[in-house]
All heavy atoms as an XYZ file, in Angstrom:
940
protein
N     132.737    -34.211    149.456
C     133.950    -33.530    149.850
C     133.726    -33.090    151.330
O     132.759    -32.393    151.640
C     134.210    -32.325    148.936
C     135.417    -31.529    149.355
S     135.846    -30.271    148.175
C     135.113    -28.863    148.887
N     134.665    -33.408    152.144
C     134.650    -32.967    153.495
C     135.741    -31.866    153.663
O     136.719    -31.821    152.956
C     134.896    -34.054    154.490
O     136.205    -34.542    154.309
N     135.464    -30.980    154.603
C     136.435    -29.905    154.920
C     136.948    -29.927    156.256
O     136.228    -30.383    157.239
C     135.729    -28.521    154.665
O     134.658    -28.420    155.584
C     135.229    -28.373    153.226
N     138.157    -29.533    156.409
C     138.777    -29.364    157.770
C     139.246    -27.955    157.800
O     138.940    -27.102    156.999
C     139.878    -30.389    158.074
C     140.942    -30.340    157.036
O     140.906    -29.492    156.116
O     141.844    -31.209    157.097
N     139.919    -27.545    158.911
C     140.341    -26.220    159.014
C     141.331    -25.711    157.939
O     141.302    -24.511    157.587
C     141.032    -26.040    160.408
C     140.049    -26.083    161.519
C     140.698    -25.671    162.860
O     141.686    -24.948    162.859
O     140.202    -26.157    163.875
N     142.053    -26.630    157.313
C     142.984    -26.160    156.282
C     142.354    -25.844    154.979
O     142.808    -24.969    154.219
C     144.026    -27.245    156.084
O     143.415    -28.463    155.597
N     141.262    -26.478    154.638
C     140.548    -26.153    153.343
C     139.090    -25.685    153.542
O     138.343    -25.853    152.621
C     140.639    -27.391    152.442
C     139.901    -28.578    153.004
O     139.303    -28.515    154.082
N     139.995    -29.665    152.286
N     138.809    -25.140    154.720
C     137.443    -24.654    154.940
C     137.145    -23.431    154.069
O     136.048    -23.305    153.509
C     137.323    -24.243    156.442
C     135.895    -23.877    156.794
C     135.734    -23.619    158.205
N     136.082    -24.864    158.931
C     136.388    -24.889    160.195
N     136.545    -23.788    160.905
N     136.623    -26.106    160.821
N     138.107    -22.495    153.834
C     137.843    -21.298    153.032
C     137.562    -21.756    151.559
O     136.708    -21.154    150.909
C     139.061    -20.371    153.077
N     138.253    -22.748    151.085
C     138.079    -23.285    149.748
C     136.642    -23.809    149.596
O     135.942    -23.593    148.631
C     139.097    -24.327    149.438
C     138.895    -24.898    148.033
C     140.012    -25.922    147.742
N     139.927    -26.426    146.435
C     139.240    -27.617    146.122
N     138.700    -28.312    147.088
N     139.184    -28.020    144.875
N     136.170    -24.594    150.542
C     134.828    -25.141    150.549
C     133.766    -24.054    150.553
O     132.827    -24.099    149.860
N     133.953    -23.020    151.429
C     132.953    -21.903    151.450
C     133.015    -21.134    150.114
O     132.022    -20.606    149.696
C     133.261    -21.013    152.655
C     132.938    -21.680    153.959
C     133.402    -20.744    155.134
C     131.481    -21.941    154.102
N     134.252    -21.035    149.582
C     134.329    -20.327    148.260
C     133.525    -21.130    147.145
O     132.940    -20.546    146.284
N     133.590    -22.441    147.217
C     132.844    -23.256    146.256
C     131.368    -23.072    146.439
O     130.603    -23.088    145.427
C     133.234    -24.710    146.363
C     134.645    -25.133    145.870
C     134.929    -26.540    146.152
C     134.675    -24.854    144.356
N     130.965    -22.982    147.640
C     129.473    -22.751    147.908
C     129.107    -21.422    147.309
O     128.039    -21.301    146.653
C     129.154    -22.854    149.396
C     129.300    -24.263    149.885
C     127.778    -22.331    149.680
C     129.209    -24.472    151.375
N     129.885    -20.335    147.555
C     129.559    -19.061    146.955
C     129.565    -19.086    145.449
O     128.760    -18.466    144.808
N     130.555    -19.780    144.861
C     130.589    -19.897    143.404
C     129.351    -20.694    142.910
O     128.765    -20.268    141.806
C     131.819    -20.618    143.010
N     128.900    -21.689    143.542
C     127.691    -22.393    143.143
C     126.496    -21.552    143.202
O     125.631    -21.593    142.308
C     127.523    -23.650    143.959
N     126.347    -20.729    144.251
C     125.202    -19.827    144.311
C     125.271    -18.741    143.185
O     124.222    -18.442    142.553
C     125.229    -19.066    145.697
C     124.392    -19.763    146.723
C     124.976    -20.589    147.583
C     123.030    -19.625    146.756
C     124.279    -21.228    148.569
C     122.281    -20.198    147.724
C     122.939    -21.031    148.667
N     126.444    -18.248    142.915
C     126.648    -17.304    141.838
C     126.204    -17.896    140.493
O     125.511    -17.254    139.711
N     126.682    -19.109    140.224
C     126.294    -19.755    138.959
C     124.796    -20.005    138.912
O     124.150    -19.861    137.877
C     127.057    -21.051    138.803
C     128.524    -20.922    138.334
C     129.199    -22.267    138.422
C     128.588    -20.346    136.999
N     124.195    -20.411    140.015
C     122.785    -20.555    140.058
C     121.985    -19.362    139.774
O     121.007    -19.330    139.018
N     122.496    -18.236    140.338
C     121.795    -16.929    140.079
C     121.893    -16.544    138.583
O     121.094    -15.781    138.075
C     122.337    -15.789    140.936
C     121.823    -15.906    142.390
C     122.714    -15.768    143.466
C     120.483    -16.076    142.589
C     122.213    -15.856    144.724
C     120.019    -16.139    143.888
C     120.922    -16.044    144.940
N     122.964    -16.960    137.902
C     123.159    -16.590    136.524
C     122.412    -17.594    135.589
O     121.698    -17.160    134.692
C     124.674    -16.575    136.112
C     125.355    -15.359    136.867
C     124.903    -16.455    134.642
C     126.857    -15.426    136.792
N     122.624    -18.881    135.861
C     122.042    -19.884    134.909
C     120.532    -20.143    135.165
O     119.834    -20.419    134.261
C     122.859    -21.188    135.111
C     124.300    -20.929    134.640
C     122.257    -22.332    134.265
C     125.231    -22.089    134.921
N     120.116    -20.031    136.434
C     118.793    -20.365    136.784
C     117.708    -19.521    136.051
O     116.797    -20.099    135.427
N     117.823    -18.199    136.024
C     116.863    -17.423    135.230
C     116.854    -17.718    133.719
O     115.839    -17.674    133.103
C     117.282    -15.990    135.543
C     117.945    -16.024    136.821
C     118.673    -17.312    136.891
N     118.053    -17.999    133.238
C     118.105    -18.360    131.784
C     117.411    -19.680    131.521
O     116.629    -19.729    130.500
C     119.588    -18.440    131.384
N     117.522    -20.638    132.375
C     116.871    -21.954    132.188
C     115.375    -21.711    132.414
O     114.511    -22.220    131.635
C     117.413    -22.961    133.179
C     118.816    -23.355    132.803
C     116.484    -24.192    133.179
C     119.521    -24.234    133.791
N     114.943    -20.926    133.378
C     113.571    -20.629    133.653
C     112.931    -19.925    132.504
O     111.771    -20.160    132.111
N     113.605    -18.936    131.907
C     113.113    -18.233    130.770
C     112.959    -19.123    129.571
O     111.982    -19.003    128.840
N     113.893    -20.026    129.393
C     113.760    -20.922    128.250
C     112.602    -21.919    128.433
O     111.849    -22.154    127.491
C     115.123    -21.718    128.095
O     116.178    -20.791    127.958
C     115.017    -22.676    126.870
N     112.472    -22.391    129.675
C     111.346    -23.280    129.918
C     109.992    -22.664    129.869
O     109.007    -23.251    129.635
C     111.493    -24.028    131.318
C     112.696    -24.972    131.433
C     112.763    -25.450    132.872
C     112.490    -26.106    130.495
N     109.907    -21.369    130.123
C     108.691    -20.626    130.079
C     108.092    -20.538    128.640
O     106.952    -20.119    128.461
C     108.766    -19.249    130.672
O     109.572    -18.400    129.821
N     108.934    -20.880    127.666
C     108.368    -20.881    126.275
C     107.240    -21.898    126.133
O     106.416    -21.779    125.205
C     109.483    -21.161    125.285
C     110.624    -20.076    125.225
C     111.799    -20.578    124.293
C     110.033    -18.807    124.749
N     107.290    -22.983    126.954
C     106.285    -24.028    126.864
C     105.161    -23.821    127.910
O     104.359    -24.668    128.066
C     106.906    -25.379    127.109
C     107.828    -25.762    125.987
C     107.463    -26.240    124.771
C     109.210    -25.643    125.897
N     108.513    -26.467    123.925
C     109.623    -26.053    124.652
C     110.186    -25.180    126.801
C     110.969    -26.083    124.248
C     111.485    -25.200    126.383
C     111.852    -25.670    125.143
N     105.125    -22.669    128.529
C     104.126    -22.385    129.515
C     104.725    -21.866    130.828
O     105.872    -22.219    131.151
N     103.931    -21.073    131.473
C     104.479    -20.499    132.702
C     104.565    -21.451    133.873
O     105.273    -21.222    134.881
C     103.659    -19.285    133.155
C     103.802    -18.144    132.201
C     102.687    -17.451    131.627
C     104.995    -17.659    131.813
C     102.815    -16.377    130.795
C     105.205    -16.619    130.956
C     104.041    -15.999    130.449
O     104.195    -14.940    129.559
N     103.859    -22.560    133.830
C     103.929    -23.554    134.888
C     105.145    -24.479    134.741
O     105.567    -25.119    135.659
C     102.653    -24.401    134.891
N     105.693    -24.545    133.541
C     106.832    -25.533    133.276
C     108.040    -25.166    134.164
O     108.627    -26.102    134.723
C     107.146    -25.554    131.758
C     108.363    -26.399    131.526
C     105.960    -26.041    130.990
N     108.503    -23.911    134.314
C     109.625    -23.629    135.168
C     109.373    -24.033    136.621
O     110.240    -24.578    137.272
C     109.872    -22.144    135.084
C     109.251    -21.772    133.777
C     108.147    -22.679    133.580
N     108.110    -23.827    137.126
C     107.841    -24.236    138.522
C     107.791    -25.755    138.651
O     108.346    -26.295    139.632
C     106.450    -23.657    138.871
N     107.305    -26.462    137.639
C     107.283    -27.831    137.694
C     108.665    -28.456    137.654
O     109.005    -29.381    138.330
C     106.359    -28.438    136.590
C     104.906    -28.143    136.741
C     104.163    -28.673    135.481
C     104.364    -28.829    138.016
N     109.552    -27.831    136.732
C     110.925    -28.248    136.715
C     111.688    -28.017    137.988
O     112.481    -28.909    138.424
C     111.621    -27.539    135.518
N     111.420    -26.920    138.661
C     112.061    -26.631    139.900
C     111.562    -27.631    140.973
O     112.397    -28.060    141.826
C     111.761    -25.215    140.323
N     110.273    -28.002    140.904
C     109.797    -28.937    141.888
C     110.398    -30.319    141.637
O     110.768    -31.027    142.614
C     108.247    -29.074    141.776
N     110.535    -30.676    140.425
C     111.220    -31.949    140.080
C     112.642    -31.996    140.535
O     113.122    -33.001    141.100
N     113.330    -30.931    140.253
C     114.778    -30.777    140.770
C     114.899    -30.845    142.300
O     115.732    -31.469    142.726
C     115.391    -29.564    140.147
C     116.893    -29.365    140.373
C     117.661    -30.507    139.653
C     117.349    -28.057    139.782
N     113.943    -30.198    142.954
C     113.966    -30.286    144.428
C     113.677    -31.712    144.860
O     114.324    -32.121    145.856
C     112.878    -29.348    144.969
O     113.226    -28.034    144.690
N     112.802    -32.409    144.229
C     112.554    -33.788    144.592
C     113.754    -34.680    144.387
O     114.080    -35.526    145.160
C     111.335    -34.311    143.855
C     111.071    -35.802    144.172
C     110.476    -36.090    145.387
C     111.402    -36.811    143.321
C     110.188    -37.444    145.748
C     111.074    -38.090    143.655
C     110.524    -38.401    144.845
N     114.468    -34.423    143.233
C     115.720    -35.235    142.990
C     116.775    -34.920    144.078
O     117.486    -35.833    144.486
C     116.280    -34.852    141.591
C     115.532    -35.473    140.426
C     116.135    -34.914    139.118
C     115.638    -36.958    140.476
N     116.925    -33.649    144.507
C     117.875    -33.293    145.552
C     117.483    -33.920    146.890
O     118.313    -34.458    147.592
C     117.903    -31.750    145.661
C     118.657    -31.031    144.597
O     119.492    -31.698    143.952
N     118.266    -29.849    144.323
N     116.180    -33.980    147.145
C     115.765    -34.605    148.448
C     116.022    -36.091    148.390
O     116.525    -36.675    149.364
C     114.283    -34.383    148.640
C     113.628    -35.010    149.901
C     114.238    -34.373    151.130
C     112.189    -34.862    149.839
N     115.843    -36.715    147.203
C     116.046    -38.112    147.090
C     117.608    -38.392    147.255
O     117.991    -39.371    147.904
C     115.583    -38.617    145.711
O     114.191    -38.453    145.632
N     118.379    -37.593    146.581
C     119.829    -37.771    146.730
C     120.368    -37.631    148.164
O     121.183    -38.391    148.566
C     120.581    -36.795    145.768
N     119.835    -36.636    148.852
C     120.252    -36.464    150.260
C     119.830    -37.663    151.082
O     120.570    -38.170    151.892
C     119.605    -35.167    150.839
C     119.686    -35.091    152.333
C     120.298    -33.977    150.219
N     118.561    -38.146    150.882
C     118.115    -39.296    151.649
C     118.913    -40.545    151.390
O     119.079    -41.369    152.272
C     116.613    -39.482    151.390
N     119.337    -40.691    150.125
C     120.053    -41.943    149.766
C     121.536    -41.906    150.067
O     122.136    -42.904    150.455
C     119.822    -42.228    148.297
C     118.411    -42.652    147.849
C     118.319    -42.803    146.431
C     118.015    -43.948    148.548
N     122.205    -40.720    149.841
C     123.677    -40.757    149.854
C     124.334    -39.912    150.920
O     125.529    -40.087    151.180
C     124.227    -40.269    148.539
C     123.909    -41.341    147.411
C     124.313    -42.592    147.379
C     123.204    -41.002    146.222
N     123.826    -43.142    146.245
C     123.174    -42.271    145.541
C     122.591    -39.946    145.700
C     122.512    -42.366    144.286
C     121.880    -40.058    144.437
C     121.828    -41.296    143.813
N     123.601    -39.118    151.621
C     124.216    -38.258    152.658
C     124.294    -39.090    153.945
O     123.323    -39.483    154.480
C     123.405    -37.028    152.820
C     124.081    -35.900    153.708
C     125.313    -35.379    153.013
C     123.160    -34.772    153.933
N     125.488    -39.243    154.541
C     125.603    -40.042    155.745
C     125.107    -39.217    157.004
O     125.100    -38.017    156.998
C     127.133    -40.285    155.829
C     127.775    -39.188    155.102
C     126.792    -38.760    154.014
N     124.727    -39.985    157.963
C     124.269    -39.352    159.202
C     125.463    -38.827    159.970
O     126.475    -39.481    160.055
C     123.518    -40.421    160.042
C     123.037    -39.967    161.442
C     122.131    -38.784    161.334
O     121.079    -38.900    160.651
O     122.429    -37.783    161.930
N     125.341    -37.613    160.495
C     126.502    -36.988    161.133
C     126.488    -37.237    162.653
O     127.527    -37.159    163.215
C     126.499    -35.490    160.841
O     125.311    -34.899    161.348
N     125.378    -37.619    163.250
C     125.290    -37.887    164.669
C     125.671    -39.344    164.919
O     125.092    -40.186    164.215
C     123.914    -37.621    165.181
C     123.542    -36.159    165.375
C     122.048    -36.105    165.894
C     124.445    -35.412    166.242
N     126.455    -39.527    165.852
C     126.770    -40.925    166.306
C     125.584    -41.448    167.075
O     124.743    -40.702    167.666
C     128.053    -40.934    167.161
O     127.810    -40.193    168.362
C     129.266    -40.407    166.473
N     125.400    -42.727    167.145
C     124.307    -43.354    167.942
C     124.344    -42.875    169.390
O     123.258    -42.711    169.983
C     124.443    -44.849    167.778
C     125.230    -44.992    166.535
C     126.119    -43.811    166.383
N     125.541    -42.730    169.965
C     125.655    -42.357    171.375
C     125.123    -40.917    171.562
O     124.378    -40.618    172.504
C     127.095    -42.450    171.829
C     127.654    -43.841    171.842
C     128.198    -44.297    170.491
O     128.560    -43.357    169.736
O     128.247    -45.490    170.223
N     125.488    -40.033    170.677
C     125.151    -38.648    170.725
C     123.603    -38.530    170.554
O     122.922    -37.695    171.187
C     125.880    -37.754    169.734
C     125.538    -36.374    169.715
C     125.923    -35.623    170.957
N     125.633    -34.247    170.846
C     125.049    -33.472    171.757
N     124.840    -34.011    172.947
N     124.762    -32.230    171.643
N     123.016    -39.250    169.577
C     121.625    -39.238    169.334
C     120.865    -39.727    170.545
O     119.853    -39.104    170.985
C     121.302    -40.081    168.110
C     119.787    -40.032    167.833
C     119.411    -40.779    166.589
N     120.278    -40.266    165.506
C     120.367    -40.849    164.345
N     119.775    -41.972    164.120
N     121.131    -40.353    163.427
N     121.324    -40.799    171.232
C     120.641    -41.286    172.411
C     120.690    -40.244    173.613
O     119.804    -40.077    174.331
C     121.302    -42.616    172.859
N     121.941    -39.612    173.699
C     122.046    -38.569    174.668
C     121.101    -37.392    174.490
O     120.533    -36.891    175.393
C     123.538    -38.062    174.677
C     123.800    -36.935    175.667
C     125.196    -36.383    175.456
O     125.915    -36.715    174.535
N     125.619    -35.539    176.444
N     120.933    -36.986    173.240
C     120.006    -35.891    172.942
C     118.605    -36.301    173.197
O     117.809    -35.510    173.580
C     120.226    -35.497    171.444
C     121.500    -34.708    171.195
S     121.799    -34.333    169.497
C     120.470    -33.102    169.243
N     118.229    -37.552    172.912
C     116.961    -38.045    173.169
C     116.547    -38.100    174.692
O     115.453    -37.870    175.075
C     116.740    -39.411    172.562
N     117.540    -38.334    175.510
C     117.289    -38.393    176.991
C     117.275    -36.978    177.637
O     116.711    -36.830    178.649
C     118.455    -39.220    177.648
C     118.343    -40.693    177.391
C     119.311    -41.426    178.289
N     120.664    -41.026    178.069
C     121.572    -41.609    177.248
N     121.165    -42.591    176.500
N     122.769    -41.131    177.184
N     117.972    -36.019    176.988
C     117.951    -34.683    177.652
C     116.626    -34.010    177.463
O     116.055    -34.061    176.375
C     119.115    -33.816    176.997
O     118.755    -33.563    175.665
N     116.139    -33.263    178.480
C     114.870    -32.603    178.408
C     114.994    -31.356    177.544
O     115.994    -30.657    177.578
C     114.573    -32.243    179.948
C     115.938    -32.182    180.550
C     116.752    -33.188    179.827
N     114.029    -31.147    176.764
C     113.952    -30.001    175.865
C     113.239    -28.826    176.587
O     112.159    -29.046    177.113
C     113.334    -30.278    174.591
C     114.093    -31.322    173.767
C     113.474    -31.464    172.381
N     114.130    -32.498    171.714
C     113.944    -32.885    170.459
N     112.970    -32.174    169.807
N     114.618    -33.788    169.891
N     113.858    -27.671    176.489
C     113.144    -26.544    177.138
C     112.142    -25.955    176.123
O     112.424    -25.872    174.985
C     114.161    -25.458    177.547
O     114.858    -25.091    176.318
C     115.137    -26.054    178.534
N     111.032    -25.629    176.645
C     109.963    -25.072    175.804
C     110.248    -23.511    175.556
O     110.993    -22.934    176.352
C     108.617    -25.215    176.488
N     109.796    -23.051    174.498
C     109.917    -21.656    174.186
C     109.049    -20.915    175.177
O     107.752    -21.053    175.141
C     109.549    -21.316    172.751
C     109.694    -19.882    172.365
C     110.948    -19.359    172.276
C     108.603    -19.091    172.296
C     111.091    -17.986    171.966
C     108.693    -17.740    171.988
C     109.941    -17.214    171.849
N     109.553    -20.056    175.993
C     108.785    -19.347    177.008
C     109.045    -17.810    176.822
O     109.991    -17.363    176.100
C     109.146    -19.750    178.348
O     110.626    -19.402    178.550
C     108.967    -21.216    178.646
N     108.188    -17.083    177.434
C     108.366    -15.628    177.398
C     109.698    -15.202    178.094
O     110.326    -14.246    177.663
C     107.156    -14.943    178.080
C     107.085    -13.396    177.959
C     107.100    -13.070    176.492
C     105.859    -12.932    178.632
N     110.060    -15.907    179.107
C     111.300    -15.565    179.800
C     112.477    -15.850    178.934
O     113.462    -15.143    178.933
C     111.379    -16.340    181.146
O     111.459    -17.711    180.924
N     112.408    -16.891    178.091
C     113.496    -17.152    177.129
C     113.585    -16.091    176.091
O     114.658    -15.658    175.686
C     113.271    -18.533    176.452
N     112.426    -15.628    175.581
C     112.412    -14.488    174.660
C     113.013    -13.267    175.305
O     113.798    -12.531    174.645
C     111.036    -14.273    174.090
C     110.877    -13.094    173.147
C     111.695    -13.298    171.878
C     109.416    -12.868    172.833
N     112.596    -12.934    176.513
C     113.107    -11.757    177.188
C     114.670    -11.887    177.422
O     115.357    -10.881    177.232
C     112.412    -11.590    178.569
O     111.025    -11.597    178.320
C     112.866    -10.323    179.248
N     115.093    -13.038    177.764
C     116.479    -13.225    177.855
C     117.228    -13.011    176.615
O     118.363    -12.439    176.579
N     116.722    -13.508    175.488
C     117.373    -13.339    174.184
C     117.373    -11.883    173.807
O     118.317    -11.390    173.219
C     116.638    -14.183    173.086
N     116.282    -11.123    174.072
C     116.241     -9.685    173.710
C     117.240     -8.905    174.558
O     117.600     -7.830    174.077
C     114.840     -9.176    173.873
C     113.760     -9.649    172.879
C     112.363     -9.165    173.313
C     114.087     -9.138    171.526
N     117.585     -9.313    175.670
C     118.532     -8.620    176.528
C     120.000     -8.956    176.171
O     120.903     -8.209    176.719
C     118.256     -8.914    178.019
C     116.922     -8.362    178.438
C     116.633     -8.793    179.894
O     117.317     -9.538    180.495
N     115.519     -8.233    180.405
N     120.291     -9.933    175.364
C     121.591    -10.207    174.936
C     122.088     -9.098    174.056
O     121.383     -8.653    173.180
C     121.700    -11.542    174.240
C     121.330    -12.704    175.239
C     121.405    -14.046    174.554
N     122.755    -14.324    174.090
C     123.058    -15.387    173.410
N     122.106    -16.218    173.082
N     124.296    -15.562    173.060
N     123.360     -8.670    174.199
C     123.839     -7.488    173.489
C     123.946     -7.656    171.958
O     123.795     -6.687    171.274
C     125.179     -7.193    174.113
C     125.616     -8.386    174.819
C     124.327     -9.129    175.159
N     124.170     -8.829    171.505
C     124.281     -9.003    170.007
C     123.029     -9.533    169.419
O     122.727     -9.221    168.268
C     125.435     -9.964    169.705
C     126.753     -9.362    170.052
C     127.902    -10.208    169.583
N     129.102     -9.528    169.938
C     130.261    -10.101    169.775
N     130.417    -11.300    169.298
N     131.421     -9.411    170.111
N     122.286    -10.408    170.143
C     121.108    -11.006    169.526
C     119.924    -10.065    169.722
O     119.070     -9.959    168.758
C     120.760    -12.355    170.253
C     119.511    -12.941    169.770
C     121.988    -13.297    169.991
N     119.796     -9.337    170.796
C     118.594     -8.540    171.059
C     118.351     -7.482    169.947
O     117.196     -7.437    169.447
N     119.334     -6.694    169.582
C     119.073     -5.685    168.489
C     118.618     -6.348    167.226
O     117.814     -5.787    166.413
C     120.392     -4.947    168.372
C     121.020     -5.096    169.697
C     120.629     -6.461    170.190
N     119.268     -7.496    166.849
C     118.827     -8.183    165.621
C     117.447     -8.629    165.661
O     116.690     -8.499    164.626
C     119.808     -9.390    165.368
C     121.243     -8.980    165.047
C     122.031    -10.363    164.940
C     121.317     -8.219    163.821
N     116.992     -9.115    166.828
C     115.594     -9.509    166.933
C     114.628     -8.343    166.826
O     113.549     -8.394    166.221
C     115.352    -10.321    168.259
C     116.004    -11.678    168.311
C     115.769    -12.284    169.700
C     115.342    -12.625    167.289
N     115.029     -7.256    167.436
C     114.182     -6.019    167.354
C     114.064     -5.535    165.889
O     113.006     -5.212    165.457
C     114.781     -4.889    168.198
C     114.471     -5.054    169.631
N     115.447     -5.436    170.580
C     113.323     -4.843    170.416
C     114.850     -5.472    171.760
N     113.599     -5.100    171.696
N     115.207     -5.532    165.188
C     115.214     -5.101    163.846
C     114.271     -6.015    162.963
O     113.494     -5.532    162.140
C     116.665     -5.057    163.281
C     117.393     -3.850    163.910
C     116.633     -4.922    161.758
C     118.922     -3.907    163.611
N     114.430     -7.326    163.199
C     113.571     -8.254    162.415
C     112.102     -8.014    162.730
O     111.289     -7.976    161.696
C     113.943     -9.666    162.838
C     113.132    -10.716    162.155
C     113.338    -10.748    160.671
N     112.516    -11.758    160.089
C     111.583    -11.461    159.153
N     111.410    -10.215    158.749
N     110.854    -12.344    158.649
N     111.727     -7.817    163.872
C     110.285     -7.579    164.260
C     109.807     -6.294    163.559
O     108.780     -6.229    162.984
C     110.093     -7.619    165.753
C     108.700     -7.087    166.057
C     110.254     -9.002    166.283
N     110.620     -5.221    163.776
C     110.195     -3.837    163.218
C     110.099     -3.879    161.700
O     109.202     -3.249    161.147
C     111.026     -2.833    163.809
C     110.888     -2.555    165.279
C     111.935     -2.386    166.139
C     109.624     -2.634    165.828
C     111.785     -2.187    167.438
C     109.431     -2.409    167.191
C     110.542     -2.220    168.001
N     111.041     -4.556    161.083
C     110.953     -4.593    159.564
C     109.842     -5.447    159.131
O     109.154     -5.096    158.112
C     112.281     -5.152    158.993
C     113.297     -4.074    158.727
C     114.336     -3.889    159.553
C     113.194     -3.319    157.620
C     115.262     -2.912    159.313
C     114.113     -2.333    157.334
C     115.163     -2.102    158.162
N     109.448     -6.525    159.881
C     108.279     -7.276    159.518
C     107.029     -6.444    159.683
O     106.151     -6.535    158.873
N     106.928     -5.668    160.737
C     105.731     -4.852    160.970
C     105.691     -3.680    159.923
O     104.580     -3.316    159.544
C     105.740     -4.322    162.347
C     105.531     -5.247    163.522
C     105.701     -4.521    164.869
C     104.171     -5.931    163.383
N     106.813     -3.218    159.530
C     106.861     -2.088    158.594
C     106.262     -2.536    157.212
O     105.545     -1.718    156.571
C     108.322     -1.584    158.415
C     108.403     -0.513    157.398
C     109.834     -0.251    156.964
N     110.466     -1.462    156.510
C     110.490     -1.855    155.212
N     109.814     -1.219    154.377
N     111.082     -2.937    154.893
N     106.547     -3.735    156.799
C     106.183     -4.178    155.476
C     104.778     -4.774    155.401
O     104.319     -5.029    154.365
C     107.254     -5.070    154.895
O     107.222     -6.229    155.646
N     104.182     -4.981    156.494
C     102.862     -5.681    156.495
C     101.834     -4.810    155.776
O     101.099     -5.367    154.950
C     102.389     -6.038    157.928
O     103.407     -6.837    158.546
C     101.070     -6.715    157.977
N     101.614     -3.577    156.029
C     100.555     -2.813    155.353
C     100.825     -2.699    153.848
O      99.871     -2.807    153.055
C     100.599     -1.404    155.989
C     101.198     -1.600    157.327
C     102.160     -2.736    157.123
N     102.046     -2.569    153.458
C     102.301     -2.466    152.055
C     102.049     -3.743    151.344
O     101.645     -3.722    150.187
C     103.745     -2.049    151.833
O     104.713     -2.932    152.295
N     102.310     -4.874    151.970
C     101.955     -6.164    151.308
C     100.474     -6.297    151.125
O     100.065     -6.825    150.128
C     102.504     -7.342    152.170
C     103.898     -7.688    151.919
C     104.278     -8.975    152.507
N     105.425     -8.724    153.377
C     105.695     -9.319    154.537
N     104.804    -10.174    154.956
N     106.758     -9.022    155.230
N      99.710     -5.833    152.043
C      98.224     -5.991    151.921
C      97.780     -5.091    150.791
O      96.889     -5.510    150.077
C      97.559     -5.510    153.235
C      97.670     -6.557    154.313
C      96.673     -6.272    155.406
N      96.975     -7.125    156.553
C      97.118     -6.712    157.780
N      97.012     -5.485    158.095
N      97.411     -7.539    158.714
N      98.330     -3.940    150.594
C      97.918     -3.068    149.498
C      98.219     -3.690    148.120
O      97.520     -3.446    147.169
C      98.417     -1.677    149.643
O      99.854     -1.705    149.496
N      99.383     -4.424    148.026
C      99.749     -5.028    146.811
C      98.824     -6.213    146.465
O      98.678     -6.518    145.304
C     101.220     -5.457    146.820
C     102.179     -4.327    146.644
C     103.239     -4.246    147.540
C     101.987     -3.346    145.742
C     104.163     -3.204    147.415
C     102.918     -2.260    145.633
C     103.931     -2.212    146.466
N      98.304     -6.864    147.527
C      97.502     -8.031    147.270
C      96.160     -7.652    146.653
O      95.502     -8.447    145.887
C      97.288     -8.872    148.509
C      98.536     -9.598    148.954
C      98.243    -10.453    150.157
N      99.460    -10.920    150.698
C      99.642    -11.051    151.973
N      98.732    -10.823    152.832
N     100.788    -11.496    152.380
N      95.572     -6.553    147.015
C      94.232     -6.166    146.571
C      94.370     -5.466    145.224
O      95.117     -4.464    145.037
C      93.524     -5.290    147.565
O      94.304     -4.099    147.717
N      93.687     -6.011    144.207
C      93.745     -5.519    142.865
C      92.604     -4.541    142.582
O      92.680     -3.797    141.628
C      93.678     -6.608    141.847
O      92.531     -7.337    142.015
C      94.950     -7.440    141.994
N      91.627     -4.525    143.427
C      90.495     -3.590    143.249
C      90.069     -3.044    144.587
O      90.259     -3.678    145.581
C      89.352     -4.257    142.540
C      88.851     -5.444    143.315
C      87.848     -6.231    142.506
N      87.677     -7.555    143.118
C      86.683     -8.280    143.053
N      85.618     -7.865    142.302
N      86.550     -9.400    143.679
N      89.480     -1.891    144.583
C      89.085     -1.248    145.872
C      87.966     -2.086    146.488
O      87.127     -2.684    145.857
C      88.686      0.128    145.462
C      88.381      0.056    144.013
C      89.205     -0.999    143.434
N      87.942     -2.084    147.758
C      86.909     -2.759    148.575
C      85.624     -1.898    148.498
O      85.655     -0.646    148.542
C      87.300     -2.887    149.993
C      88.481     -3.811    150.195
N      88.409     -5.122    150.052
C      89.792     -3.507    150.465
C      89.605     -5.698    150.255
N      90.466     -4.727    150.503
N      84.539     -2.601    148.314
C      83.263     -1.947    148.281
C      82.519     -2.267    149.548
O      82.372     -3.412    149.863
C      82.417     -2.419    147.082
C      81.061     -1.775    147.045
C      83.124     -2.171    145.819
N      82.119     -1.194    150.316
C      81.504     -1.432    151.561
C      79.986     -1.250    151.331
O      79.489     -0.288    150.891
C      81.939     -0.390    152.575
C      83.409     -0.412    152.870
C      84.324      0.380    152.272
C      84.099     -1.343    153.693
N      85.504     -0.014    152.706
C      85.450     -1.022    153.594
C      83.716     -2.361    154.556
C      86.396     -1.690    154.285
C      84.617     -3.014    155.216
C      86.021     -2.691    155.113
N      79.213     -2.360    151.651
C      77.767     -2.302    151.430
C      77.079     -1.631    152.605
O      77.305     -1.833    153.682
C      77.237     -3.690    151.165
C      77.736     -4.172    149.845
O      77.825     -3.424    148.926
O      77.996     -5.465    149.742
């Protein structure tokens, strides 16, 4: 199904509905599969992911035209530099979001380490 401006909201609503159904049905399927072992839900998810990857590779059409792909291949790519990061941090909408992401990542690092260790460290 393709969307244009007239039915874009409908398409996004269908994506939201699919996520909602997945959040409801997925744990039920995982719980049922766990009756045969705790690895079975993970293996089933891996198999389903492989099926999705295969379907995308076989049936999803390429969205770039050959001309646009050649144009992108000829254009020089800019490397990630410190000046690019500084420029992004100074942008009024992107900068605060990047700051928040970094600070929340730093905030949760010590707590993750404490959850990973199940026994106290013994110093010899």
